[in-house]
KETOR-522676 format. One line per field, with one value per residue: residue in one letter; x, y, z of N, C-alpha, C, O in turn. Coordinates in steps of 0.05 Angstrom, whole numbers, plus 5000, padded with zeros to 4 digits. Example, Ala and Ser with C-alpha at 12.3 -4.5 7.8 and 13.67 -1.06 7.14 Angstrom:
2
residuo = [A / S]
neast = [5264 / 5257]
nnorth = [4886 / 4955]
nup = [5156 / 5142]
caeast = [5246 / 5273]
canorth = [4910 / 4979]
caup = [5156 / 5143]
ceast = [5264 / 5258]
cnorth = [4934 / 5001]
cup = [5156 / 5157]
oeast = [5285 / 5268]
onorth = [4934 / 5023]
oup = [5169 / 5161]
END
This chain:
147
residuo = [M / S / K / F / L / S / L / P / F / L / V / A / A / I / S / G / I / T / M / A / I / Q / G / T / L / N / S / G / L / S / Q / K / T / H / L / L / A / A / T / L / V / V / H / V / I / G / T / V / V / A / I / I / T / M / L / F / G / R / V / G / F / F / S / Y / N / W / F / T / I / P / W / F / Y / Y / L / G / G / V / L / S / V / V / I / V / G / L / V / A / S / S / I / P / K / I / G / V / C / N / A / T / T / A / I / I / I / G / Q / V / G / A / A / V / L / I / D / H / F / G / W / F / G / V / D / R / L / H / W / S / P / W / Q / F / L / G / L / A / L / F / A / A / G / A / K / L / L / F / R]
neast = [5913 / 5908 / 5957 / 5955 / 5919 / 5952 / 5984 / 6040 / 6031 / 6000 / 6035 / 6068 / 6037 / 6024 / 6079 / 6083 / 6049 / 6073 / 6121 / 6103 / 6081 / 6133 / 6161 / 6138 / 6140 / 6199 / 6210 / 6182 / 6221 / 6261 / 6251 / 6245 / 6302 / 6357 / 6369 / 6412 / 6426 / 6379 / 6374 / 6417 / 6400 / 6353 / 6373 / 6408 / 6370 / 6339 / 6384 / 6389 / 6343 / 6338 / 6385 / 6361 / 6319 / 6346 / 6373 / 6326 / 6305 / 6344 / 6382 / 6443 / 6489 / 6544 / 6550 / 6548 / 6584 / 6608 / 6645 / 6639 / 6593 / 6566 / 6597 / 6559 / 6508 / 6513 / 6508 / 6458 / 6454 / 6478 / 6440 / 6398 / 6406 / 6408 / 6356 / 6326 / 6339 / 6326 / 6273 / 6253 / 6269 / 6239 / 6183 / 6163 / 6163 / 6136 / 6094 / 6060 / 6031 / 6047 / 6100 / 6099 / 6072 / 6109 / 6156 / 6132 / 6128 / 6180 / 6197 / 6172 / 6183 / 6239 / 6238 / 6216 / 6255 / 6297 / 6274 / 6273 / 6318 / 6345 / 6382 / 6425 / 6426 / 6376 / 6322 / 6309 / 6251 / 6216 / 6195 / 6125 / 6072 / 6029 / 6051 / 6071 / 6023 / 6003 / 6041 / 6035 / 5985 / 5990 / 6024 / 5992 / 5950 / 5980 / 5993 / 5943 / 5936 / 5976 / 5985]
nnorth = [1742 / 1766 / 1789 / 1786 / 1743 / 1696 / 1641 / 1640 / 1681 / 1653 / 1613 / 1640 / 1661 / 1613 / 1603 / 1647 / 1629 / 1583 / 1602 / 1628 / 1586 / 1556 / 1598 / 1590 / 1539 / 1539 / 1570 / 1548 / 1500 / 1525 / 1550 / 1497 / 1484 / 1511 / 1574 / 1578 / 1523 / 1504 / 1528 / 1511 / 1456 / 1460 / 1477 / 1437 / 1395 / 1413 / 1416 / 1361 / 1345 / 1377 / 1354 / 1299 / 1315 / 1336 / 1288 / 1257 / 1285 / 1288 / 1326 / 1352 / 1369 / 1376 / 1395 / 1453 / 1513 / 1536 / 1574 / 1615 / 1644 / 1700 / 1727 / 1746 / 1723 / 1676 / 1697 / 1684 / 1638 / 1652 / 1689 / 1662 / 1638 / 1677 / 1695 / 1655 / 1651 / 1707 / 1704 / 1664 / 1686 / 1728 / 1715 / 1692 / 1734 / 1781 / 1748 / 1709 / 1734 / 1787 / 1785 / 1770 / 1805 / 1848 / 1820 / 1821 / 1877 / 1892 / 1861 / 1881 / 1932 / 1927 / 1899 / 1935 / 1973 / 1938 / 1925 / 1977 / 1997 / 1957 / 1925 / 1867 / 1847 / 1839 / 1861 / 1926 / 1951 / 2010 / 2056 / 2073 / 2123 / 2096 / 2056 / 2081 / 2100 / 2046 / 2028 / 2060 / 2050 / 1994 / 1996 / 2027 / 1986 / 1947 / 1970 / 1968 / 1912 / 1904 / 1885]
nup = [8123 / 8186 / 8226 / 8281 / 8284 / 8269 / 8259 / 8277 / 8317 / 8355 / 8367 / 8392 / 8432 / 8460 / 8479 / 8515 / 8554 / 8572 / 8595 / 8642 / 8669 / 8673 / 8704 / 8750 / 8764 / 8767 / 8810 / 8852 / 8854 / 8868 / 8919 / 8950 / 8948 / 8931 / 8904 / 8862 / 8856 / 8836 / 8786 / 8759 / 8759 / 8722 / 8679 / 8666 / 8660 / 8611 / 8580 / 8564 / 8544 / 8503 / 8473 / 8466 / 8434 / 8390 / 8371 / 8357 / 8320 / 8282 / 8274 / 8248 / 8290 / 8285 / 8239 / 8228 / 8220 / 8274 / 8288 / 8258 / 8272 / 8297 / 8359 / 8399 / 8390 / 8420 / 8474 / 8491 / 8525 / 8570 / 8583 / 8591 / 8639 / 8675 / 8668 / 8686 / 8739 / 8759 / 8751 / 8779 / 8831 / 8839 / 8837 / 8888 / 8916 / 8898 / 8870 / 8816 / 8779 / 8782 / 8776 / 8723 / 8697 / 8703 / 8678 / 8621 / 8611 / 8612 / 8567 / 8523 / 8522 / 8514 / 8462 / 8430 / 8427 / 8405 / 8353 / 8329 / 8324 / 8300 / 8331 / 8344 / 8296 / 8273 / 8226 / 8217 / 8244 / 8241 / 8295 / 8307 / 8314 / 8331 / 8357 / 8403 / 8429 / 8438 / 8473 / 8513 / 8534 / 8544 / 8592 / 8623 / 8629 / 8655 / 8701 / 8725 / 8727 / 8763 / 8829]
caeast = [5906 / 5917 / 5987 / 5943 / 5913 / 5966 / 5998 / 6065 / 6021 / 5988 / 6058 / 6084 / 6022 / 6030 / 6104 / 6084 / 6037 / 6093 / 6139 / 6086 / 6083 / 6160 / 6174 / 6121 / 6158 / 6226 / 6208 / 6179 / 6243 / 6285 / 6241 / 6255 / 6330 / 6374 / 6361 / 6431 / 6422 / 6353 / 6380 / 6433 / 6384 / 6336 / 6388 / 6415 / 6348 / 6339 / 6402 / 6385 / 6316 / 6351 / 6400 / 6347 / 6302 / 6364 / 6375 / 6305 / 6298 / 6365 / 6396 / 6468 / 6497 / 6570 / 6549 / 6549 / 6610 / 6602 / 6663 / 6632 / 6572 / 6577 / 6597 / 6540 / 6487 / 6520 / 6499 / 6428 / 6459 / 6486 / 6415 / 6378 / 6412 / 6399 / 6329 / 6312 / 6345 / 6312 / 6241 / 6255 / 6272 / 6216 / 6161 / 6159 / 6162 / 6110 / 6073 / 6064 / 6017 / 6056 / 6124 / 6099 / 6071 / 6139 / 6172 / 6124 / 6132 / 6210 / 6202 / 6162 / 6198 / 6263 / 6233 / 6207 / 6282 / 6312 / 6262 / 6273 / 6351 / 6362 / 6405 / 6432 / 6425 / 6351 / 6315 / 6298 / 6222 / 6215 / 6170 / 6102 / 6057 / 6011 / 6065 / 6075 / 5999 / 6002 / 6059 / 6021 / 5959 / 5999 / 6034 / 5961 / 5940 / 6001 / 5989 / 5915 / 5948 / 5996 / 5972]
canorth = [1738 / 1785 / 1779 / 1782 / 1718 / 1680 / 1617 / 1654 / 1699 / 1631 / 1597 / 1661 / 1666 / 1594 / 1610 / 1659 / 1612 / 1563 / 1620 / 1632 / 1561 / 1554 / 1613 / 1583 / 1516 / 1544 / 1587 / 1524 / 1486 / 1544 / 1550 / 1473 / 1476 / 1537 / 1589 / 1568 / 1498 / 1497 / 1538 / 1486 / 1431 / 1466 / 1477 / 1406 / 1382 / 1426 / 1406 / 1334 / 1349 / 1389 / 1333 / 1282 / 1323 / 1338 / 1266 / 1243 / 1307 / 1283 / 1351 / 1350 / 1387 / 1380 / 1405 / 1480 / 1523 / 1545 / 1594 / 1639 / 1658 / 1724 / 1722 / 1755 / 1701 / 1656 / 1707 / 1673 / 1616 / 1667 / 1701 / 1640 / 1627 / 1702 / 1698 / 1632 / 1658 / 1730 / 1703 / 1646 / 1700 / 1751 / 1707 / 1686 / 1763 / 1793 / 1730 / 1705 / 1755 / 1814 / 1784 / 1762 / 1832 / 1859 / 1815 / 1831 / 1902 / 1892 / 1848 / 1895 / 1952 / 1919 / 1890 / 1960 / 1983 / 1919 / 1930 / 2003 / 2002 / 1932 / 1914 / 1834 / 1831 / 1840 / 1882 / 1950 / 1958 / 2038 / 2062 / 2089 / 2137 / 2077 / 2038 / 2091 / 2100 / 2016 / 2025 / 2073 / 2035 / 1970 / 2007 / 2032 / 1959 / 1935 / 1984 / 1956 / 1887 / 1900 / 1889]
caup = [8146 / 8205 / 8242 / 8307 / 8287 / 8252 / 8273 / 8292 / 8341 / 8369 / 8380 / 8415 / 8457 / 8476 / 8490 / 8536 / 8572 / 8583 / 8611 / 8667 / 8681 / 8675 / 8723 / 8779 / 8771 / 8775 / 8832 / 8873 / 8856 / 8882 / 8950 / 8959 / 8944 / 8929 / 8872 / 8842 / 8851 / 8821 / 8760 / 8746 / 8752 / 8704 / 8653 / 8658 / 8649 / 8590 / 8558 / 8564 / 8528 / 8478 / 8464 / 8456 / 8411 / 8369 / 8362 / 8345 / 8295 / 8267 / 8271 / 8250 / 8310 / 8278 / 8208 / 8229 / 8227 / 8296 / 8294 / 8244 / 8283 / 8314 / 8388 / 8417 / 8394 / 8444 / 8498 / 8497 / 8539 / 8595 / 8591 / 8602 / 8669 / 8687 / 8668 / 8707 / 8769 / 8766 / 8752 / 8806 / 8858 / 8841 / 8838 / 8914 / 8933 / 8882 / 8861 / 8791 / 8762 / 8783 / 8764 / 8692 / 8682 / 8698 / 8651 / 8595 / 8608 / 8600 / 8541 / 8502 / 8519 / 8496 / 8440 / 8407 / 8420 / 8387 / 8328 / 8321 / 8321 / 8290 / 8345 / 8346 / 8268 / 8262 / 8209 / 8228 / 8239 / 8256 / 8313 / 8292 / 8338 / 8345 / 8381 / 8427 / 8445 / 8444 / 8495 / 8536 / 8539 / 8555 / 8610 / 8639 / 8635 / 8669 / 8727 / 8734 / 8739 / 8790 / 8858]
ceast = [5922 / 5940 / 5974 / 5929 / 5923 / 5975 / 6023 / 6051 / 6008 / 6011 / 6068 / 6063 / 6023 / 6058 / 6103 / 6067 / 6054 / 6113 / 6125 / 6089 / 6113 / 6169 / 6162 / 6140 / 6183 / 6227 / 6202 / 6207 / 6261 / 6281 / 6248 / 6284 / 6344 / 6366 / 6387 / 6428 / 6398 / 6355 / 6395 / 6417 / 6366 / 6352 / 6402 / 6395 / 6341 / 6354 / 6395 / 6361 / 6324 / 6365 / 6379 / 6330 / 6321 / 6369 / 6354 / 6295 / 6323 / 6377 / 6423 / 6481 / 6530 / 6572 / 6551 / 6577 / 6606 / 6619 / 6654 / 6606 / 6583 / 6573 / 6576 / 6516 / 6491 / 6509 / 6469 / 6426 / 6461 / 6455 / 6394 / 6385 / 6402 / 6370 / 6317 / 6319 / 6332 / 6281 / 6235 / 6249 / 6250 / 6188 / 6148 / 6152 / 6136 / 6089 / 6073 / 6049 / 6035 / 6083 / 6120 / 6092 / 6096 / 6153 / 6159 / 6130 / 6162 / 6212 / 6191 / 6176 / 6232 / 6261 / 6231 / 6241 / 6296 / 6303 / 6273 / 6303 / 6366 / 6381 / 6403 / 6425 / 6398 / 6342 / 6303 / 6270 / 6215 / 6189 / 6150 / 6087 / 6038 / 6026 / 6069 / 6050 / 5996 / 6015 / 6050 / 5995 / 5964 / 6008 / 6012 / 5950 / 5958 / 5996 / 5964 / 5920 / 5964 / 5985 / 5990]
cnorth = [1760 / 1775 / 1771 / 1753 / 1694 / 1659 / 1627 / 1668 / 1676 / 1617 / 1616 / 1660 / 1637 / 1589 / 1623 / 1646 / 1594 / 1579 / 1624 / 1606 / 1554 / 1570 / 1600 / 1554 / 1515 / 1557 / 1565 / 1507 / 1504 / 1544 / 1522 / 1468 / 1503 / 1549 / 1576 / 1541 / 1492 / 1511 / 1520 / 1466 / 1435 / 1461 / 1451 / 1393 / 1392 / 1420 / 1377 / 1332 / 1357 / 1366 / 1311 / 1289 / 1327 / 1314 / 1255 / 1263 / 1302 / 1307 / 1347 / 1372 / 1395 / 1389 / 1437 / 1489 / 1540 / 1571 / 1621 / 1654 / 1683 / 1717 / 1727 / 1739 / 1685 / 1667 / 1692 / 1655 / 1631 / 1682 / 1682 / 1635 / 1649 / 1700 / 1674 / 1644 / 1680 / 1722 / 1686 / 1660 / 1718 / 1734 / 1698 / 1715 / 1781 / 1775 / 1728 / 1723 / 1778 / 1811 / 1776 / 1790 / 1850 / 1848 / 1823 / 1858 / 1904 / 1879 / 1862 / 1915 / 1952 / 1915 / 1915 / 1970 / 1966 / 1928 / 1954 / 2005 / 1979 / 1922 / 1881 / 1829 / 1828 / 1863 / 1900 / 1951 / 1987 / 2040 / 2078 / 2104 / 2121 / 2064 / 2050 / 2096 / 2069 / 2016 / 2035 / 2061 / 2011 / 1974 / 2013 / 2005 / 1943 / 1949 / 1976 / 1928 / 1881 / 1906 / 1888]
cup = [8169 / 8221 / 8269 / 8304 / 8269 / 8270 / 8288 / 8320 / 8365 / 8385 / 8401 / 8440 / 8474 / 8493 / 8516 / 8565 / 8591 / 8601 / 8640 / 8679 / 8693 / 8704 / 8750 / 8784 / 8785 / 8803 / 8857 / 8878 / 8871 / 8917 / 8959 / 8962 / 8952 / 8899 / 8851 / 8834 / 8829 / 8793 / 8750 / 8736 / 8728 / 8675 / 8643 / 8647 / 8619 / 8568 / 8550 / 8545 / 8504 / 8458 / 8449 / 8432 / 8386 / 8352 / 8344 / 8320 / 8276 / 8254 / 8271 / 8269 / 8298 / 8250 / 8203 / 8234 / 8248 / 8300 / 8278 / 8249 / 8302 / 8343 / 8406 / 8415 / 8413 / 8472 / 8510 / 8520 / 8571 / 8605 / 8600 / 8628 / 8685 / 8691 / 8689 / 8734 / 8778 / 8770 / 8778 / 8833 / 8860 / 8847 / 8871 / 8930 / 8923 / 8874 / 8832 / 8773 / 8761 / 8771 / 8734 / 8683 / 8679 / 8675 / 8625 / 8590 / 8596 / 8575 / 8523 / 8500 / 8506 / 8468 / 8421 / 8406 / 8403 / 8360 / 8315 / 8314 / 8306 / 8301 / 8338 / 8319 / 8258 / 8242 / 8222 / 8224 / 8259 / 8276 / 8299 / 8321 / 8347 / 8363 / 8407 / 8443 / 8452 / 8471 / 8521 / 8549 / 8549 / 8583 / 8633 / 8647 / 8653 / 8700 / 8735 / 8742 / 8759 / 8816 / 8879]
oeast = [5945 / 5940 / 5982 / 5930 / 5909 / 5973 / 6024 / 6061 / 6007 / 6009 / 6075 / 6071 / 6022 / 6060 / 6115 / 6073 / 6051 / 6121 / 6139 / 6099 / 6118 / 6181 / 6176 / 6152 / 6191 / 6246 / 6216 / 6214 / 6277 / 6297 / 6258 / 6292 / 6342 / 6358 / 6382 / 6426 / 6400 / 6337 / 6386 / 6418 / 6363 / 6345 / 6407 / 6398 / 6338 / 6346 / 6398 / 6363 / 6318 / 6358 / 6381 / 6327 / 6312 / 6370 / 6359 / 6278 / 6322 / 6380 / 6432 / 6481 / 6539 / 6594 / 6553 / 6592 / 6599 / 6609 / 6660 / 6597 / 6603 / 6553 / 6574 / 6501 / 6470 / 6502 / 6462 / 6406 / 6448 / 6449 / 6376 / 6367 / 6389 / 6360 / 6299 / 6300 / 6324 / 6266 / 6218 / 6234 / 6242 / 6171 / 6123 / 6139 / 6120 / 6066 / 6087 / 6058 / 6040 / 6092 / 6141 / 6104 / 6102 / 6162 / 6174 / 6136 / 6167 / 6231 / 6200 / 6185 / 6245 / 6277 / 6242 / 6250 / 6309 / 6319 / 6282 / 6309 / 6390 / 6398 / 6383 / 6418 / 6394 / 6355 / 6286 / 6262 / 6211 / 6167 / 6157 / 6090 / 6027 / 6017 / 6070 / 6052 / 5987 / 6003 / 6054 / 5988 / 5946 / 6000 / 6014 / 5942 / 5948 / 5995 / 5963 / 5908 / 5967 / 5977 / 5982]
onorth = [1768 / 1752 / 1751 / 1739 / 1678 / 1660 / 1623 / 1664 / 1682 / 1611 / 1608 / 1658 / 1638 / 1575 / 1615 / 1650 / 1590 / 1567 / 1622 / 1605 / 1548 / 1559 / 1600 / 1549 / 1501 / 1552 / 1565 / 1501 / 1494 / 1541 / 1523 / 1450 / 1514 / 1537 / 1566 / 1535 / 1477 / 1506 / 1510 / 1458 / 1415 / 1447 / 1444 / 1380 / 1373 / 1418 / 1372 / 1314 / 1344 / 1362 / 1306 / 1273 / 1322 / 1314 / 1245 / 1256 / 1313 / 1309 / 1339 / 1394 / 1417 / 1391 / 1446 / 1476 / 1563 / 1589 / 1644 / 1672 / 1683 / 1705 / 1715 / 1739 / 1677 / 1652 / 1692 / 1653 / 1625 / 1685 / 1688 / 1625 / 1645 / 1702 / 1679 / 1645 / 1679 / 1731 / 1691 / 1653 / 1724 / 1745 / 1699 / 1717 / 1792 / 1784 / 1744 / 1726 / 1788 / 1829 / 1776 / 1799 / 1864 / 1862 / 1831 / 1865 / 1915 / 1887 / 1857 / 1920 / 1969 / 1924 / 1914 / 1975 / 1977 / 1936 / 1952 / 2018 / 1979 / 1911 / 1871 / 1806 / 1817 / 1884 / 1894 / 1952 / 1986 / 2028 / 2094 / 2095 / 2127 / 2058 / 2037 / 2095 / 2066 / 2007 / 2026 / 2063 / 2001 / 1958 / 2006 / 2002 / 1925 / 1935 / 1977 / 1919 / 1859 / 1928 / 1891]
oup = [8166 / 8229 / 8280 / 8324 / 8257 / 8294 / 8313 / 8342 / 8389 / 8409 / 8423 / 8463 / 8499 / 8513 / 8536 / 8588 / 8615 / 8621 / 8660 / 8702 / 8717 / 8722 / 8771 / 8805 / 8804 / 8818 / 8877 / 8901 / 8888 / 8934 / 8981 / 8977 / 8974 / 8879 / 8829 / 8810 / 8809 / 8777 / 8730 / 8713 / 8713 / 8656 / 8620 / 8626 / 8603 / 8544 / 8526 / 8529 / 8484 / 8435 / 8425 / 8413 / 8364 / 8328 / 8322 / 8303 / 8254 / 8230 / 8293 / 8259 / 8302 / 8239 / 8181 / 8249 / 8241 / 8314 / 8284 / 8235 / 8316 / 8353 / 8427 / 8434 / 8425 / 8491 / 8534 / 8534 / 8591 / 8629 / 8616 / 8642 / 8706 / 8713 / 8706 / 8751 / 8801 / 8788 / 8795 / 8851 / 8882 / 8862 / 8875 / 8951 / 8937 / 8872 / 8820 / 8750 / 8740 / 8757 / 8721 / 8663 / 8660 / 8657 / 8607 / 8567 / 8574 / 8561 / 8500 / 8478 / 8495 / 8451 / 8399 / 8384 / 8384 / 8344 / 8293 / 8294 / 8301 / 8288 / 8327 / 8315 / 8236 / 8243 / 8238 / 8201 / 8283 / 8272 / 8282 / 8344 / 8368 / 8385 / 8429 / 8468 / 8474 / 8490 / 8543 / 8572 / 8564 / 8600 / 8656 / 8670 / 8666 / 8720 / 8760 / 8761 / 8770 / 8823 / 8903]
END
């Protein structure tokens, strides 16, 4: 089966849909309150949901040796706060479509570099000429979407 039609691709696409919805909801919350307060509330709620999910999934939180994990893996928590804040502040100014387009351009650009150089412990996947063409077409499509 093609990677394009695989279950992981579908899961990633659903993730993208939820990110657009999440950004919209977080933006609305920050407009009704304050950006930093909304970011905190979103993460507190996320923490509660994660704890409940772990309890129901019977995941042994204390069964891991957390001190042996590379320090940079923990930066995801910091980046989560940055992402929520940046997305929530950009959507009211440029709209959901433009913000999501910019987000995807940033994600794909960073992802190509991470894959190519094997940053953060991922297996290296070298660039190909087709990827350059894909990125160029992607950028052109993003320009057409940006209003």
